[in-house]
PAMARTOR-238857 format. One record per residue (C-alpha): y negated, z, x negated. Coordinates in steps of 0.02 Angstrom, whole numbers, plus 50000, padded with zeros to 5 digits. Each point is the difference from the previous one (the first is absolute). Example, Ala and Ser with C-alpha at 12.3 -4.5 7.8 and 13.67 -1.06 7.14 Angstrom:
# PAMARTOR-238857
+-------+-------+-------+
!    yy !    zz !    xx !
+-------+-------+-------+
! 50225 ! 50390 ! 49385 !
! 49828 ! 49967 ! 49931 !
+-------+-------+-------+
This chain:
# PAMARTOR-238857
+-------+-------+-------+
!    yy !    zz !    xx !
+-------+-------+-------+
! 46727 ! 56708 ! 46255 !
! 49969 ! 49877 ! 49858 !
! 49873 ! 50034 ! 49864 !
! 49934 ! 49911 ! 49847 !
! 49913 ! 50076 ! 49850 !
! 49883 ! 49941 ! 49865 !
! 49900 ! 50099 ! 49872 !
! 50044 ! 50164 ! 50084 !
! 49952 ! 49945 ! 50176 !
! 50141 ! 50004 ! 50128 !
! 49969 ! 49898 ! 50157 !
! 50101 ! 50028 ! 50157 !
! 50023 ! 49846 ! 50110 !
! 50095 ! 49943 ! 50154 !
! 50062 ! 49828 ! 50050 !
! 50031 ! 49946 ! 50179 !
! 49988 ! 49852 ! 50116 !
! 50069 ! 49824 ! 49979 !
! 50082 ! 49986 ! 49827 !
! 49968 ! 49812 ! 50004 !
! 49820 ! 50013 ! 50058 !
! 49844 ! 49990 ! 49893 !
! 49953 ! 50163 ! 49916 !
! 49859 ! 50101 ! 50079 !
! 49940 ! 50152 ! 49903 !
! 49919 ! 50143 ! 50098 !
! 49880 ! 50106 ! 49896 !
! 49955 ! 50168 ! 50076 !
! 49837 ! 50094 ! 50015 !
! 49941 ! 50154 ! 49908 !
! 50094 ! 50154 ! 50061 !
! 50145 ! 49907 ! 50078 !
! 50177 ! 49943 ! 49964 !
! 50112 ! 49857 ! 50055 !
! 50004 ! 50085 ! 50171 !
! 49826 ! 49937 ! 50043 !
! 50077 ! 49829 ! 50035 !
! 50134 ! 50063 ! 50120 !
! 49920 ! 49931 ! 50158 !
! 49972 ! 49822 ! 49934 !
! 50161 ! 49988 ! 49901 !
! 50116 ! 49939 ! 50141 !
! 49887 ! 49853 ! 50042 !
! 49962 ! 49952 ! 49819 !
! 50182 ! 50014 ! 49949 !
! 50057 ! 49865 ! 50122 !
! 49948 ! 49856 ! 49886 !
! 49961 ! 50086 ! 49835 !
! 50089 ! 50092 ! 49863 !
! 49897 ! 50159 ! 49994 !
! 49962 ! 50102 ! 49844 !
! 49920 ! 50170 ! 50034 !
! 49961 ! 50116 ! 49856 !
! 49917 ! 50166 ! 49965 !
! 49846 ! 49980 ! 49892 !
! 50005 ! 50106 ! 49843 !
! 49958 ! 50179 ! 50041 !
! 50058 ! 49979 ! 50180 !
! 50162 ! 50023 ! 50096 !
! 50153 ! 49993 ! 49888 !
! 49913 ! 49911 ! 49855 !
! 49954 ! 50102 ! 49848 !
! 49838 ! 50090 ! 49965 !
! 49934 ! 49954 ! 49828 !
! 49886 ! 50112 ! 49898 !
! 49892 ! 49866 ! 49921 !
! 49856 ! 49922 ! 50099 !
! 50032 ! 49823 ! 50063 !
! 49902 ! 49856 ! 50075 !
! 50010 ! 49868 ! 50136 !
! 50075 ! 49886 ! 49867 !
! 50144 ! 50122 ! 49972 !
! 50035 ! 50003 ! 50187 !
! 49997 ! 49810 ! 50007 !
! 50118 ! 49987 ! 49853 !
! 50119 ! 50121 ! 50088 !
! 50018 ! 49867 ! 50135 !
! 50033 ! 49866 ! 49869 !
! 50132 ! 50115 ! 49925 !
! 50087 ! 50008 ! 50169 !
! 49995 ! 49811 ! 50015 !
! 50080 ! 49985 ! 49828 !
! 50130 ! 50131 ! 50047 !
! 50050 ! 49894 ! 50150 !
! 49989 ! 49840 ! 49898 !
! 49877 ! 49926 ! 50124 !
! 49866 ! 49883 ! 49933 !
! 49883 ! 49999 ! 50151 !
! 49972 ! 50107 ! 50154 !
! 49872 ! 50036 ! 50134 !
! 49914 ! 50170 ! 49996 !
! 49934 ! 50102 ! 50145 !
! 49900 ! 50152 ! 49948 !
! 49901 ! 50126 ! 50100 !
! 49852 ! 50099 ! 49932 !
! 50047 ! 50042 ! 49818 !
! 50148 ! 49882 ! 50021 !
! 49879 ! 49864 ! 50054 !
! 49898 ! 50026 ! 49842 !
! 50161 ! 49983 ! 49899 !
! 50042 ! 49840 ! 50094 !
! 49825 ! 49932 ! 49963 !
! 50022 ! 50040 ! 49815 !
! 50162 ! 49900 ! 50002 !
! 49914 ! 49854 ! 50085 !
! 49867 ! 49999 ! 49864 !
! 50106 ! 50035 ! 49846 !
! 50175 ! 49935 ! 50042 !
! 49973 ! 49850 ! 50115 !
! 50157 ! 49917 ! 49932 !
! 50105 ! 50140 ! 50079 !
! 49916 ! 50001 ! 50172 !
! 50037 ! 49891 ! 50151 !
! 49889 ! 50079 ! 50132 !
! 49896 ! 50159 ! 50015 !
! 49964 ! 50120 ! 50142 !
! 49856 ! 50118 ! 49961 !
! 49994 ! 50134 ! 50136 !
! 49870 ! 50136 ! 50025 !
! 49937 ! 49981 ! 49824 !
! 49853 ! 49940 ! 49897 !
! 49962 ! 49934 ! 49827 !
! 49917 ! 50168 ! 49970 !
! 50054 ! 50148 ! 50106 !
! 49881 ! 50146 ! 50015 !
! 49891 ! 50071 ! 49862 !
! 50034 ! 50089 ! 49837 !
! 49924 ! 50160 ! 50069 !
! 50109 ! 49992 ! 50156 !
! 50161 ! 49986 ! 49901 !
! 49949 ! 50138 ! 49880 !
! 49965 ! 50112 ! 50151 !
! 50170 ! 49955 ! 50074 !
! 50088 ! 50052 ! 49840 !
! 49907 ! 50165 ! 49997 !
! 50046 ! 50031 ! 50182 !
! 50185 ! 49972 ! 49964 !
! 49994 ! 50116 ! 49849 !
! 49910 ! 50133 ! 50101 !
! 50087 ! 49989 ! 50170 !
! 50163 ! 49905 ! 49972 !
! 50081 ! 49855 ! 50090 !
! 50029 ! 50086 ! 50167 !
! 49814 ! 50018 ! 50036 !
! 49971 ! 49823 ! 49939 !
! 50135 ! 49933 ! 50117 !
! 49911 ! 50069 ! 50153 !
! 49835 ! 49923 ! 49946 !
! 50082 ! 49834 ! 49960 !
! 50076 ! 49984 ! 50174 !
! 49824 ! 49992 ! 50070 !
! 49960 ! 49848 ! 49891 !
! 50167 ! 49912 ! 50021 !
! 50013 ! 49999 ! 50191 !
! 49884 ! 49985 ! 50149 !
! 49980 ! 50155 ! 50112 !
! 50088 ! 49910 ! 50143 !
! 50153 ! 49961 ! 49894 !
! 50006 ! 50178 ! 49934 !
! 49997 ! 50073 ! 50175 !
! 50134 ! 49882 ! 50068 !
! 50123 ! 50009 ! 49854 !
! 50007 ! 50178 ! 49932 !
! 50178 ! 49980 ! 49933 !
! 49951 ! 49846 ! 49899 !
! 49845 ! 50088 ! 49935 !
! 50106 ! 50144 ! 49941 !
! 50116 ! 49879 ! 49908 !
! 49853 ! 49926 ! 49906 !
! 49922 ! 50171 ! 49968 !
! 50162 ! 50059 ! 49921 !
! 50009 ! 49843 ! 49892 !
! 49825 ! 50029 ! 49933 !
! 50027 ! 50187 ! 49974 !
! 50160 ! 49962 ! 49904 !
! 49912 ! 49890 ! 49872 !
! 49996 ! 50072 ! 49825 !
! 49821 ! 50063 ! 49973 !
! 49996 ! 49943 ! 49818 !
! 50058 ! 49826 ! 50051 !
! 49873 ! 49995 ! 50140 !
! 49858 ! 50051 ! 49885 !
! 50051 ! 49873 ! 49868 !
! 49989 ! 49862 ! 50130 !
! 49831 ! 50067 ! 50059 !
! 49942 ! 49971 ! 49821 !
! 50066 ! 49821 ! 50010 !
! 49897 ! 49971 ! 50158 !
! 49849 ! 50083 ! 49920 !
! 50004 ! 49879 ! 49854 !
! 50063 ! 49839 ! 50081 !
! 49872 ! 49868 ! 50044 !
! 50066 ! 49824 ! 50028 !
! 49847 ! 49933 ! 50090 !
! 49947 ! 49883 ! 49860 !
! 50174 ! 49923 ! 49986 !
! 50060 ! 49995 ! 50182 !
! 49944 ! 49819 ! 50015 !
! 50125 ! 49949 ! 49867 !
! 50141 ! 50028 ! 50125 !
! 50083 ! 49833 ! 50039 !
! 50148 ! 50057 ! 50106 !
! 49982 ! 49975 ! 50189 !
! 49939 ! 50170 ! 50058 !
! 49994 ! 50094 ! 50163 !
! 49871 ! 50140 ! 50009 !
! 50033 ! 50132 ! 50134 !
! 49872 ! 50130 ! 50052 !
! 50000 ! 50139 ! 50128 !
! 49854 ! 50000 ! 50120 !
! 49989 ! 50190 ! 49993 !
! 50041 ! 50024 ! 49815 !
! 49875 ! 50119 ! 49915 !
! 50081 ! 49987 ! 49828 !
! 49996 ! 49811 ! 49979 !
! 49895 ! 49940 ! 50147 !
! 50004 ! 49821 ! 50066 !
! 49850 ! 49949 ! 49893 !
! 50109 ! 50032 ! 49847 !
! 50134 ! 49885 ! 50069 !
! 49875 ! 49866 ! 50046 !
! 49928 ! 50008 ! 49824 !
! 50173 ! 49971 ! 49928 !
! 50028 ! 49855 ! 50120 !
! 49834 ! 49923 ! 49947 !
! 50042 ! 50013 ! 49815 !
! 50176 ! 49926 ! 50009 !
! 49999 ! 49815 ! 50035 !
! 50174 ! 49983 ! 50077 !
! 49988 ! 50148 ! 50117 !
! 50007 ! 50044 ! 50184 !
! 49934 ! 50157 ! 50084 !
! 50079 ! 50104 ! 50138 !
! 49928 ! 50159 ! 50076 !
! 50116 ! 50119 ! 50091 !
! 49965 ! 50140 ! 50124 !
! 50043 ! 50138 ! 49876 !
! 49932 ! 50119 ! 49872 !
! 50056 ! 50002 ! 49817 !
! 50190 ! 49997 ! 50016 !
! 50005 ! 49842 ! 50105 !
! 50181 ! 49960 ! 49951 !
! 50049 ! 50156 ! 50098 !
! 49870 ! 50014 ! 50138 !
! 50004 ! 49814 ! 50047 !
! 50173 ! 49961 ! 49932 !
! 50044 ! 49857 ! 50117 !
! 49836 ! 49908 ! 49974 !
! 50007 ! 50033 ! 49813 !
! 50176 ! 49930 ! 49984 !
! 49957 ! 49849 ! 50107 !
! 49848 ! 49959 ! 49892 !
! 50099 ! 50016 ! 49839 !
! 50144 ! 49894 ! 50066 !
! 49880 ! 49863 ! 50057 !
! 49919 ! 50000 ! 49828 !
! 50165 ! 49989 ! 49908 !
! 50082 ! 49869 ! 50109 !
+-------+-------+-------+
């Protein structure tokens, strides 16, 4: 699999889809890898050239020792664009990935065509919550966290009907490097883009999950209200809507892009 590196950070990425299509970047959530997009990839790849990547500290990307910020994660995406010699792309991010996409819309508008901000907010959670999450990982490890996360990411009905899929996601979360996970928790603890979200000029689709306890619909509606060129869609899903409501998610994204 291809990688690129800058200042000691190695980023793993994957290209698929239509080589002649417009580039769509998929930015993953905390505790996930490129696999979290598996269910929407076939539909999105029909018309787009797709770039999936592992955020630093996740999947096959490197874990760095120094603390980093939402700006560093945004600049990782710009590094990938430069690596591919692409001037502009659309970005679809979910949760932490959505916050990264929003940062790009605010600070690198010249590189962005369209944005999809899914199950995210300009400010996710509280400082105390993220500090507690870090302490829980240090105390109990990723396996215990994975089981707790499943309850936030999927509705009870989906969990009961799709045990094999739930196990796939549980294994993905449990396999995340704990140091990389904690470093990104610190990013979420410190990131607050609420004052600047309105600077976003790219046409934006905001997606929420009706049953999402992590970034509830009111967070999505607040983003929609703050971004002038935005539309709002609410799906019957919890936090990982790109998996639980994959068909509806892909349809909404495709309509927004084309």
